[in-house]
N, C-alpha and C positions, 0 to 999 in steps of 0.2 A: 695857321691862317694869318696873313699879314693884316695891318690896318686897313689897307685899301680894299682887300677882299672882304673883310668884316663889314666895312661900310657899304660895299656893293650888295652883299647879302641882306643887310638891314634895310637898304633902300628898296631892293626887290620885294621884301616881305612887306614893307610899308605900302608899296604900290599894290600888290595883291590884295591885301587886306582892305585898302581903300576902294579898289575896283569892285571887290565882292559886295561891300556895303552899298556902292552906288548902283550896281546892277540888281541887287535886291529891291532897292527903292524904285528905280526907273527902267529896268530891263536892259539888255545888252545894247539894243538899238537906240534906247533913249539916253544912254550914258555916253559922254563925250571924253576924249582924252583930257580936255581941260577940267571936267568934272572930277576925273580921277586924281589929276594932279593936285587940284585944290583940296580934296579930301585928304590926300597924303601929306599935304603941307609943303608942296614943292612946286617948282615951275613945270610947265610942259616940256621945256628943253631938258630939265633934269630927268623927267620921266623917261624921255626918249634914250637917255643914257642906259636905262635898264631894259626897256622893251621897245621893239621897233614899230609895233602897232597895237591896236585894241584887240585884234584877233589873237595875237601872240599872248597878251595878257589873260584872255579867256582860256586859251588852251593851257596855260601855265595853272591857272586856278583849278581847272578841272583834273588835269593830270596829277597834281599834287594832292588834291582832295582823294581822287580814287586810289592813289598809292598809299596814303595815310590811312584811309578806311581799311584797305586790304591788309596793311601791316598790323593794325590794331586787332582785326579779326583773326589773322593767322597766329599772332602771338598768343591770343586768349585761347584758341583751340589747342595750340601746342602745349600750353600750361594745364590743360584740363585732363589730360591723360587719354587713354584709348576708348573709353566707354562712350556710347553715342549720346546719352542724355547730358552728362557733364559737358561734353564738347558742344552740344547744341545750346545748352544754357550759356556757356562762355561766349559763343559766337553772337547770339542774340543780344546779350548784354553789352558786348563790344560795339555792335552795330547801333544800338540805341544811344550808348554814350557818345559816339562819334556824332550823331546827328543832333544831340543836345548841346554838345560843346562846340561844334563847328557849324553852327546854323547857317551863317552866310554862305560859306563855301558849299554846303550841302544843297542849299536852295538853288544857287547858281548852277550847280551840277545837275540838278533835277529838272530845271526849266529852260536852260539855254543850250541844250545839245543841238536844237534846231539852228542856232546861230553860228555854229562851227562850219568852216569850209569842209567839202566832202572828205578830203584826206584825214583831217583831224577828227572828224565826226566818226569815221570808220574806226579809228583807233580807240576813241573813247568808248564807242559801243562794244568793242571787243574786250576792253577792260571791264566794262560793266557786266558783260555776259559772263566773264571769268568769275567775277564776284558772285553772280547768281549761281554758277555751277558749284562753288564751294558750299553754299547754303543748300543747294538741291542734293548734293551728296550727303550732307549731314542728316537731312530728312530722310532720304533713302536708307541710309544705314540704320536709323532708328526704326524704320519700317521692317527692314530685313531682320533686325534683331528681335522683332516682336515687341519693341517698346513704344512705338507710335502706331497709331491707327489712321491712316490717311488714304482717301480714295484716289486723289490725284496729286502726286508729289509736286509736279510742276506748278499746278495752281496754287497749292499750299505754300511753296516757296515764294512765288511772286507776290502773294498776299502778305506774307510775313515781311519781305523786303519793302514793299509799298507802305505798309503800316509803320515801319521803322523810319523810312524816309520822311513821312508826313510829320514826324516829331519836330523836324526843323521848321515847320510852318506854324506850330502853335506853342512851342516850349518858350517860356519866359524866364530868363535867368534871375529876374528880380522877384519873381513869383514865389509861391510857398513851397514848391517842390524843388528839390535838389536834383542834379542829373542822375545821381545814383539811385534815387527813389523812382525816377521815371524808368531807368534801366530794369530795376527790380520788378516793376509792374509790367513792363513789356515782356520780360521773361516769363512771368506768370501767364500773360495772354498768349505768348508764343507756344508754351506748353499745352495750353488749352486748344490751340488751333490744330496742333498735331495730335491731339487726344493721347497725350503721354500716359503711360499706365504707371501706377504707383506714386 
């Protein structure tokens, strides 16, 4: 990667991080391009060098966050081996860690789907549904193997994902809990939710 490419990548990352902070504070519609540029320490003209519109910025925040969350969960599952319980534990831990470590991105992703234009909204919803399918399959595999006792796999999955997403609303990185501690507690709660045996 050349110097120009590196600067462009760094500039885009600064814009996205700044935009996420602004949107958490003021919402998508309450945030202006000037707000984002100021937060990123650049001019509005410089910001437009990286993104053509505020909608494009929102799409990038959501797309990157969804892809990163998916990658974190996929890698955790792959490393956990074939058994349902370790795979479930790994996925739940990864999901919790993502929401503790990437709070602004996660909050924007959870609250601003309504602000996407129809085409982008559909793509984000499809990616979100695919993430839900991964967790639903993990829960269903545990039930099929006799290791989980769940009356409704879909309800349990949605409750689990919602509980994990909510971490972004309350976790304080300056507080007494480390992200890893939150993830460990979340795994414990998740196992209780699916009534894991043993």
